[in-house]
C-alpha positions in Angstrom: -2.4 26.1 -12.9 -3.0 22.4 -13.4 -2.2 19.7 -10.9 -2.4 16.1 -12.2 -2.7 13.2 -9.8 -1.7 9.9 -11.5 -3.4 7.0 -9.8 -7.0 6.9 -8.7 -6.8 4.5 -5.7 -7.1 5.5 -2.1 -4.3 8.0 -2.0 -5.1 9.7 -5.4 -8.8 9.9 -4.9 -8.4 11.3 -1.3 -5.9 13.9 -2.4 -8.2 14.9 -5.3 -11.1 15.2 -2.9 -9.1 17.4 -0.6 -7.9 19.7 -3.5 -11.4 19.9 -5.0 -12.7 23.5 -4.7 -15.5 25.7 -6.0 -13.5 28.8 -5.3 -12.7 31.1 -8.2 -9.0 30.8 -9.2 -8.5 27.4 -7.6 -6.0 25.2 -9.6 -7.4 22.7 -12.0 -7.1 19.2 -10.7 -6.9 16.2 -13.0 -7.3 12.7 -11.5 -6.0 10.0 -13.9 -6.6 6.3 -13.3 -7.7 2.9 -14.6 -11.4 2.8 -15.1 -12.2 -0.6 -13.4 -10.9 0.4 -10.0 -11.3 4.2 -10.3 -11.6 5.8 -6.8 -11.5 2.4 -5.1 -8.0 1.1 -6.2 -7.2 -2.6 -6.2 -7.5 -3.0 -2.4 -11.2 -2.0 -2.4 -12.1 -2.3 -6.0 -11.2 -6.0 -6.3 -12.2 -7.1 -2.9 -14.8 -9.9 -2.2 -17.5 -10.0 0.5 -15.3 -12.2 2.8 -12.4 -9.6 2.7 -12.7 -7.5 5.8 -11.0 -4.2 6.6 -8.1 -4.4 9.0 -9.1 -1.2 10.8 -12.2 -0.5 12.8 -15.0 1.4 10.9 -14.9 4.3 13.3 -11.3 5.2 12.3 -11.5 5.1 8.5 -12.6 8.6 7.5 -10.7 10.0 4.6 -9.5 13.2 6.3 -7.5 13.5 9.6 -10.0 15.9 11.0 -12.9 13.5 10.5 -11.7 9.9 11.3 -15.3 8.8 12.0 -16.7 10.0 8.6 -16.9 6.5 7.2 -18.9 5.3 10.2 -21.1 8.4 10.0 -21.7 7.8 6.3 -23.0 4.3 7.1 -25.0 5.6 10.1 -23.2 3.2 12.5 -23.9 3.2 16.2 -21.2 2.8 18.9 -21.0 -1.0 18.5 -20.8 -0.8 14.7 -18.0 1.7 14.8 -15.8 -0.9 16.5 -16.5 -3.6 13.8 -14.3 -4.7 10.9 -16.6 -4.3 7.9 -16.2 -5.7 4.3 -13.8 -3.8 2.2 -16.3 -3.5 -0.7 -18.3 -1.1 1.6 -15.2 1.1 2.0 -14.7 1.1 -1.8 -18.3 2.4 -2.1 -17.6 5.1 0.4 -14.5 6.3 -1.4 -16.3 6.4 -4.7 -19.2 8.3 -3.2 -16.9 10.9 -1.6 -15.1 11.5 -4.9 -18.4 11.7 -6.8 -19.6 14.4 -4.3 -16.4 16.4 -4.6 -16.6 16.2 -8.4 -20.2 17.4 -8.5 -19.6 20.2 -6.0 -16.3 21.5 -7.3 -15.6 23.3 -10.5 -11.9 22.4 -10.7 -11.9 18.6 -10.7 -11.6 16.5 -13.9 -11.7 12.7 -13.9 -9.8 10.9 -16.6 -10.4 7.1 -16.7 -7.3 6.1 -18.6 -3.8 4.8 -17.8 -0.9 7.2 -17.8 2.0 5.5 -19.5 4.6 8.2 -19.6 5.4 11.6 -18.1 8.0 13.9 -19.8 9.5 17.2 -18.6 8.6 20.2 -20.8 10.1 23.4 -19.6 9.0 24.0 -16.0 6.0 21.6 -16.4 5.2 18.2 -17.6 3.4 16.3 -20.4 1.2 13.4 -19.3 0.8 10.7 -22.0 -2.2 8.4 -21.9 -2.7 4.8 -23.1 -5.0 6.0 -26.0 -2.1 8.0 -27.5 -3.3 11.4 -26.2 -1.5 13.7 -23.9 -1.9 17.0 -22.0 0.2 19.5 -20.2 0.4 19.9 -16.4 2.2 22.2 -14.1 2.5 19.8 -11.2 2.2 16.0 -11.1 1.6 13.7 -8.1 2.5 10.0 -8.5 -0.2 8.2 -6.4 0.4 4.8 -7.9 -0.2 2.5 -5.0 1.7 -0.8 -4.8 3.4 -2.0 -8.0 2.2 -5.0 -10.1 3.4 -8.3 -8.6 6.7 -9.7 -10.0 7.1 -13.4 -10.9 8.4 -15.4 -7.9 12.0 -16.4 -8.0 12.3 -20.0 -8.9 9.2 -20.3 -11.0 10.0 -22.1 -14.2 9.0 -20.4 -17.5 6.4 -23.1 -18.5 4.8 -22.9 -15.1 4.8 -19.1 -15.2 2.7 -19.3 -18.4 0.4 -21.9 -17.0 -3.0 -21.5 -15.2 -1.3 -23.6 -12.5 0.6 -20.5 -11.4 -1.5 -17.6 -10.1 0.7 -14.5 -9.8 -2.1 -12.2 -8.7 -5.0 -14.0 -7.0 -7.6 -11.2 -7.6 -7.2 -10.9 -11.4 -9.7 -12.5 -13.8 -11.4 -14.5 -11.0 -8.3 -16.7 -10.8 -9.3 -18.4 -7.5 -12.7 -19.3 -9.0 -10.9 -21.7 -11.4 -9.3 -23.8 -8.6 -11.0 -27.1 -8.1 -12.3 -27.6 -4.5 -10.1 -30.6 -3.9 -6.9 -29.1 -5.4 -3.6 -29.1 -3.5 -2.5 -25.4 -3.2 0.8 -23.9 -2.3 0.5 -20.3 -1.1 3.8 -18.4 -1.1 3.5 -15.8 1.6 1.9 -15.9 5.1 0.8 -12.3 5.5 -2.4 -10.3 4.8 -2.7 -11.5 1.2 -2.5 -15.1 2.3 -5.2 -14.5 4.8 -7.5 -13.1 2.1 -6.7 -16.0 -0.2 -7.4 -18.6 2.5 -10.7 -16.8 3.4 -11.8 -16.8 -0.2 -11.0 -20.5 -0.7 -12.8 -21.3 2.6 -15.9 -19.3 1.5 -15.9 -21.3 -1.7 -15.9 -24.6 0.2 -12.4 -25.6 -0.7 -11.6 -29.1 0.7 -8.0 -29.7 -0.6 -4.9 -29.2 1.4 -3.4 -25.7 1.7 0.3 -25.0 2.4 1.5 -21.5 3.2 5.2 -20.7 3.3 7.4 -17.7 4.1 10.9 -17.1 5.4 9.8 -17.1 9.0 6.4 -18.8 8.7 4.7 -16.0 10.8 1.0 -15.4 10.5 -0.7 -11.9 11.1 -1.9 -11.5 14.6 -5.5 -10.7 15.3 -7.1 -7.5 16.6 -8.8 -7.7 19.9 -12.5 -8.1 19.7 -12.9 -5.0 21.9 -10.4 -2.1 21.4 -8.0 -1.6 24.2 -7.2 1.7 25.9 -4.3 3.8 24.6 -1.0 3.4 26.4 1.3 6.1 27.6 4.8 5.3 26.5 7.2 5.3 29.4 10.5 7.4 29.4 12.5 4.3 28.5 10.7 4.0 25.2 10.7 7.7 24.5 14.5 7.8 25.1 15.1 4.9 22.9 13.0 6.4 20.1 15.2 9.5 20.2 18.4 7.5 20.3 18.4 6.2 16.7 19.4 2.6 17.8 17.2 -0.4 17.1 18.7 -2.5 19.8 17.8 -0.1 22.6 14.3 0.4 21.3 13.8 -3.4 21.0 14.9 -4.0 24.5 12.7 -1.2 25.9 9.7 -2.5 23.9 10.2 -6.1 25.2 10.3 -4.9 28.8 7.1 -3.0 28.3 5.3 -5.8 26.6 5.9 -8.0 29.7 4.0 -5.6 32.0 1.4 -4.1 29.6 -2.2 -5.4 29.8 -2.2 -6.1 26.1 0.8 -6.2 23.7 -1.3 -4.5 21.0 -1.5 -1.3 23.1 2.3 -1.1 23.0 2.5 -1.5 19.2 -0.3 1.0 18.8 1.4 3.4 21.2 4.5 3.3 19.0 2.6 4.1 15.8 2.6 7.9 16.1 6.4 7.8 16.5 7.3 5.2 13.9 7.8 7.6 10.9 10.1 10.0 12.7 12.1 7.1 14.2 12.5 5.5 10.8 13.6 8.7 9.2 16.3 9.2 11.9 17.8 5.7 11.2 21.0 5.5 9.1 20.9 3.1 6.2 22.8 0.4 8.1 20.2 0.4 10.9 17.3 0.3 8.3 18.9 -2.7 6.6 19.3 -4.5 9.9 15.6 -3.9 10.7 14.5 -5.2 7.3 16.7 -8.3 7.6 15.9 -9.3 11.2 12.8 -7.6 12.5 10.6 -6.7 9.6 8.5 -9.9 9.6 8.0 -9.8 13.3 6.9 -6.1 13.3 4.5 -6.5 10.4 2.6 -9.4 11.8 2.1 -7.5 15.1 1.5 -4.1 13.5 -0.7 -5.1 10.5 -3.3 -7.3 12.2 -6.4 -9.0 10.8 -10.0 -8.9 11.8 -11.0 -11.4 14.5 -13.4 -13.1 12.1 -10.7 -13.7 9.6 -8.4 -14.9 12.3 -11.0 -17.5 13.3 -11.2 -18.8 9.7 -7.4 -19.2 9.6 -7.3 -20.9 13.0 -10.1 -23.2 12.0 -8.3 -24.2 8.8 -5.1 -24.9 10.9 -7.0 -26.8 13.6 -8.5 -29.2 11.0 -5.2 -29.8 9.4 -6.3 -28.4 6.1 -3.9 -25.4 6.3 -0.2 -26.1 7.0 2.1 -23.1 7.7 5.8 -23.6 7.2 9.0 -21.5 7.6 10.5 -22.4 4.2 11.8 -21.1 1.0 10.7 -22.0 -2.6 13.8 -23.0 -4.5 12.3 -24.2 -7.7 8.8 -24.9 -9.2 8.2 -26.5 -12.6 5.2 -27.6 -14.6 4.5 -31.3 -14.7 1.7 -33.3 -16.2 0.1 -33.7 -12.8 0.5 -30.0 -11.8 3.5 -28.2 -10.2 6.5 -29.9 -8.8 8.0 -27.8 -6.1 11.4 -27.9 -4.3 11.2 -26.4 -0.8 13.8 -26.0 1.9 12.7 -25.5 5.5 14.2 -22.7 7.6 17.4 -24.0 9.2 17.4 -27.2 7.2 20.1 -28.4 4.8 17.9 -31.0 3.0 15.3 -29.7 0.5 12.2 -31.7 -0.2 10.1 -32.2 -3.3 6.3 -31.8 -3.2 3.5 -31.9 -5.7 0.8 -29.2 -5.9 -2.0 -28.5 -8.3 -1.6 -24.7 -8.0 1.0 -22.2 -6.8 -0.2 -18.8 -5.7 1.9 -15.8 -5.1 0.7 -13.9 -2.0 3.7 -12.0 -0.9 2.0 -8.6 -0.4 3.0 -5.1 -1.4 5.7 -4.7 -4.1 7.5 -1.3 -4.0 10.8 -2.2 -5.8 10.9 0.3 -8.7 14.1 -1.2 -10.2 12.6 -4.6 -10.9 9.0 -3.5 -11.7 7.2 -4.0 -15.0 5.0 -1.0 -14.4 5.3 1.0 -17.6 5.1 4.5 -16.1 7.5 3.8 -13.3 10.0 2.1 -15.6 9.8 5.1 -18.0 10.4 7.6 -15.2 13.3 5.5 -13.8 15.0 5.2 -17.2 14.6 8.9 -17.9 16.3 9.8 -14.6 13.3 11.5 -13.1 13.1 8.9 -10.3 15.7 7.4 -8.0 15.2 4.1 -6.2 15.3 3.7 -2.4 18.4 1.6 -1.7 16.4 -1.1 0.1 13.8 -1.6 -2.6 11.1 0.3 -0.7 10.0 2.8 -3.4 11.3 6.2 -4.5 13.6 8.7 -3.0 11.8 11.9 -1.9 12.5 15.0 0.2 10.6 16.0 3.3 8.0 17.8 1.1 7.4 14.5 -0.8 9.0 16.0 -4.0 10.8 13.2 -5.7 14.6 13.1 -6.2 16.2 12.4 -9.6 19.0 10.0 -10.3 21.5 12.6 -9.1 19.7 13.1 -5.8 18.4 16.6 -6.8 14.7 17.5 -6.2 12.5 17.3 -9.3 10.5 20.5 -9.2 6.8 20.0 -9.3 6.9 16.1 -9.3 5.6 14.5 -6.1 4.9 11.1 -4.7 2.1 9.8 -2.4 1.3 6.3 -1.1 3.2 3.0 -0.5 6.1 4.1 -2.7 7.1 6.4 0.2 8.0 3.4 2.4 11.7 4.1 2.0 11.1 7.6 3.4 8.4 7.0 6.0 8.1 3.2 6.4 4.7 3.5 8.0 2.7 4.6 5.0 0.3 1.8 3.9 -2.6 2.1 6.2 -5.5 4.6 6.0 -4.6 6.8 9.0 -1.0 7.5 7.7 -2.1 7.8 4.1 -4.8 10.4 4.8 -2.4 12.4 6.9 0.2 12.4 4.2 -2.5 13.4 1.6 -3.6 16.3 3.7 0.0 17.5 4.2 0.7 17.3 0.5 -2.6 19.1 -0.3 -1.4 21.9 1.9 2.0 22.0 0.1 0.4 22.0 -3.3 -2.0 24.8 -2.4 0.8 26.9 -1.0 2.9 26.3 -4.1 0.0 27.2 -6.3 -0.5 30.5 -4.5 3.2 31.4 -4.8 3.1 30.5 -8.5 0.1 32.7 -9.0 1.7 35.6 -7.2 4.8 35.2 -9.4 2.7 35.1 -12.6 0.7 38.1 -11.3 3.9 40.1 -10.7 5.3 39.2 -14.1 2.0 40.2 -15.7 2.1 43.6 -13.9 5.7 44.2 -15.1 4.7 43.4 -18.7 1.8 45.8 -18.5 3.9 48.6 -16.9 6.4 48.1 -19.8 3.6 48.5 -22.3 3.9 44.9 -23.5 
């Protein structure tokens, strides 16, 4: 029995580590991923020293049963466990844990290549690699992380091909090429924007920075000292079971007014978010995405206090302007990029000149519009179905993907941010490691059942003299 995990970022490497085994008869595990970010993924493999983790070090172990493993690996004391450390250190930790599993287990193979196609062959699959080779697999897990960023709407074709447009700020040292006095437009005001601003500040950037998004909301900061957990009152619990956003929102607003810290309310909701999301009908999900998504994400996905201080300093000095606005059009001109922006609630659009336009709109999980070769291939072949809200792929409760007709695709699973349509809260380490552990249990159980079936078939053949 062979299980192939496609994608060697956090989700893929953690799942491979959990399935690694030295036991005789354990299924063969193949981890396939791009070499440059193998085990680390883009989030931790392309991070810079100024990019800090958004979760305290004491909560970042790769297994639900050992949330303090990362802090123990670094030999951190009580104070260090509450710190927000550089993401590069976490990438080293993930790579080390995978290396240890690979050396200790006899069933784990590491393939540093890109999987470009997966085809169904009988009850199994054939995995095609970018060097032209392929191999067979009984089970496949898609652990692809977020998809490649798409070109922003409104970006003209000449600007899109110019160095003046940076579609992915961490590729090929793109930010290093920006002159320190350049005028920069950053499209997006979330976590990616915070990283971009922190990098530019670390490089001594002096030019003006403008960040725009639909609501113009910035990520909120973590408290310097972690707050105590909050017990959700009956009003919240009743609203969570009622499948109505309006009732939950009213209950949360009431609680925030009396809670010592609003963060404790958001964190108290976290264990219930996935179940509540799964209970919502499509119309309620669409309403949340249209009206509440931005407000939830800035409160839920917070930044480290030190990063918040950098952003606040840039704003206080006037170097960083944050606007609730939409980019209507951007074209290449001799002096840089000419951009047409319309402020939220305004009828009149205004024209501005920038030297660079940077896309910093965060995670992309829309499999219909993606340029990702493997995802596009699977979608065209009918083995994947898109979430109706552009949040990833359709899956069942066992994380087995659904095909274009809504039927489960036996032996093909998904893990990571492409599960947002099913679980919503599935982009941070605590939820990802829990999902990986649950899927590992499912795969081991399926392997045992398969082995029993093959054993029974073998006994029948032997008893028949074949």
